[in-house]
N, C-alpha and C positions, 0 to 999 in steps of 0.2 A: 666481416671475418667471421667464420663460423668454428667454434671449437668442438671437437669431436671427443666425446668422453667414452672410454672402452674400459674393459675389465672390470675388477672388483669396484673400482670407483664408481662406474657406471651403474653397477648392481646396488650400491649403496645409496646412491640417489633416488633410484626407483623405488627401492624399499621404503625409503623415508617419504616420499610423496604418497606412496599408497597408503602407508601408515597414517599420515595425516589425514588423507580422504576418509579412509577406513574409520579413523576415531571420529570425523566429524559426523558421519552417517550412521554409525552404530546406534546413537540414541534415537535417532529417527526410526530406523529399523525395529527397535525394540518397542517403540511406542504403537507402530502399525501392527506388531506382532501380538502386543498386548489388546488390541482392540478387537481381535478375532479369537480370543480365549473365550471359553465357555463360563458364563456366570449364572449365580444363582443369588440375586439380589447383589449386594456388594462383594460377595465372596467368590473367587474364582473356584470351580467346580470340577476343572480338568477337562482335556479336551478342547475342540474348536466350535466356533458357532458365532451366530450373528446376534446373540442376545444383547450386547451392548448398543448395536445400532438400533435394534427394535424398541430398546428402552429411550433411547434418544429420540426417536419418532414419537413414540407414544407419550412421554413425560415432557420433554422440553423442546418441541418443534419450533416453539415461538423464538427461541434464542437465534436459531438459524435464520429465520425470517428477520428478525432484528438486526442482526449482523450484516446481511446483504442489503437489506432496504438502507439503513442508515450509511453504510460505506458506499453505496451507489449514488445516493443523494450528494453527500460530500464530495464524491469523486466528479460528478457533473459540475458542482460549483467550482471545484479547483480547476477544471478543464476551460470553463468560461473566464473566470477570473485570472487564472494562472496566465492564460493566453493573451488577455489584455495588459496584466501587469508586465508580463516580459517584453511586449511590445514597447512600452512606455520605458522601460529600464533600458532596452538596446538602442532603440530608434531616439529617444530623448536624452542625449547626453549633457543633462544638467546636474546642479547639485541636489536639486529635489530627487532627482530620479537614482542618483548614488545613494542618497541617504535612505530612499525607499528599499533599494536593494540590500542595504545593511541591515535596516529593521525587519526585513523579511525573514532574514534567519534566525531571528530571536526565537520564534516558537520550535525551531529545529533545536537549538542549544539549550533552552529552559526544560527541565525535567518534566515529564507528563504530570507527576503529582503535583509538582508547583503550579503548573497551568490549571490542575483541576481545582486546587485551592482557590486561586485566582477567579476562576469562574463561579464558584460556589459564593465567594463574598460578592462579586459584581451583579450577578444575575439572579438574586434571590429576593427582590423586592419588585413591585409594580412601579412602573409600567412594563418592566422586563423582568418577570419572574419565570424563568426557564427551569429551574431546579425541580427535578422530577419528570421532567418530559424527555421525549425523544430528541426534540430540537436541540437541547443542549448537548447531547452525544453528538449529533450531526455538526454542531457549531465547533466543538472543540476536534473532531476529526478534520474537518475542513481547514482550521487555523493551523493545526499541528502538521498538516500534510502537504499545505499549499507550498512550501519551498520546493518539494520534489517536483511538481508539475511546472512552476515557473523556472527552475533550472534547467529541466529538460528542454522545454520550448524556447527558453534564452539560447541553449547550444545550438540548436537549428536555425533560430532567426539569426544569429550572427554570422551563418555561412551564405545567407540569402543577402545579396547586395541591394543595397537602397534603389540603385539605379533601375532596377527591375519595377519597383512601384512608381518611379519617376517617369518610366517609359509609359505606363499605362496612365497615369494622370495627364501626360502631355497629348495622348491619344484621345482624351477627353472624358475619361472615367474620374469620378470623385474620389478624393483621398479614401473614404470608408469603403467605397466599391472596389477600388484598387486592392485595399487591404483584405477584403472578404473574398475577391474573386482570384487575386494573384498570389498574395502572400499566405494567407490561411492554408491552402492545398499545398504549399511548399512546406509548411510547417507540420502537416499533418503526422508524418512519423514522430516527431517529437511530442506532439501533442498526445498520440495514442500511448507512446512509451511512458510518457510523465503519468498520464491517467492510470495506466496498468499498474505502475510502481505504487502511486497513491493508494490505489484500490487494495494491493496487496498489504501494504502497511496499516491501511485502516481496518481491513478485517483481522488483523493481528494484534490491534492495539489493546494494552491492557492497563498500564500504568495511569493513564488519565481516567478512563471509563470506570476503572475500579471504584473510584469516590464519586462518581457521578450517577451511577446507575440506580434504579429502584427495580422492583420485581417485574414489571411490565416492560422495562428499557433494558433487561439483561442480555449481554451479547456472548457470544461462544468463548472469548478468552476469560472473561469473567466467570462463566459458568464451568469452565475447566479448571480455574483457580479454585472455585468454591467445591467442586467435586473433589478435588485431589485433599482439601482440607477435611472433607466429610468421609475420606477413604473409599471413594466411589472411582476407582481407578478405571474401571472398564469404560464408563460414561466418558471420563477424562480422555482416555486413549481415543474412543471412537469421536469425539468432538475434535480432538487434535489432528486426527487422520483427515477428517473432512476439511480442516483448515490447511492442512499440508497438500491435499488435492487441489483445492481451490487456488492455492498459491501457484503450485505446478502449472496448472493449465493457464494462467494469467502469463507467467514467464514464457511458456511455450507459444502462447499466442503473440507475445512481444517479439520473440525470436523469428517467428515465421513472418510476422508482418514487416520486420525489418528487412529480412532477406528478399521478400517479394518487392518491396520498395527499391533496394539495391538493383534487383534484376531489371525492374523497370527503367532505371537510369542509365544501365549499361547500353 
């Protein structure tokens, strides 16, 4: 049953919806606008220019490289480990699998600051002394974003009937080969979507990396935070715009990939 809304009530609802969307996008628009303002050092000098982006490239190009490098490695780990864990959780309906599914959500609900303190206390002595290295940044991104990958692949895997794998095994394929050749291609939309969402959240991670970074391992969110504290709003806006653009491209890629997969099955 469809309820048709007309007149003043319809106008009120549309106004409210557009007002909420406008309120949500206004800060983003201001950040992008600020990134193109002409600057002279930390001071806005009037007019528009690319000074902030030039300063980012000249002064802190390593933070962009660190952000994408750490996030890509963490996303790769999430994709591989998350796919295997989702298979165990969905296909092995045991108490241990249920326990694994519950424990998996702990990094998701625990605040990033708490996780970072735990990492500092755990990995600060030999033989596992990771404090001050890029490995500890990758590790915490991997642990904190793993639930995204597992949930995305599990949702797709639950729609794949086990009888498909059983048919492949009955035709002579080993269970491992049936999983790789039959199940994994069917899981690919969920794997890609989970990887993209994990990457988006990884490049924007601040709460945990803020306590773990050192000068050589600074990421873009950390540099944005420090730039705001130093009054360098031009650099902060430029780096924030780069993060927004990267996140937007990832979301666009997920949507296009999902649509192409849906059309392929039609």
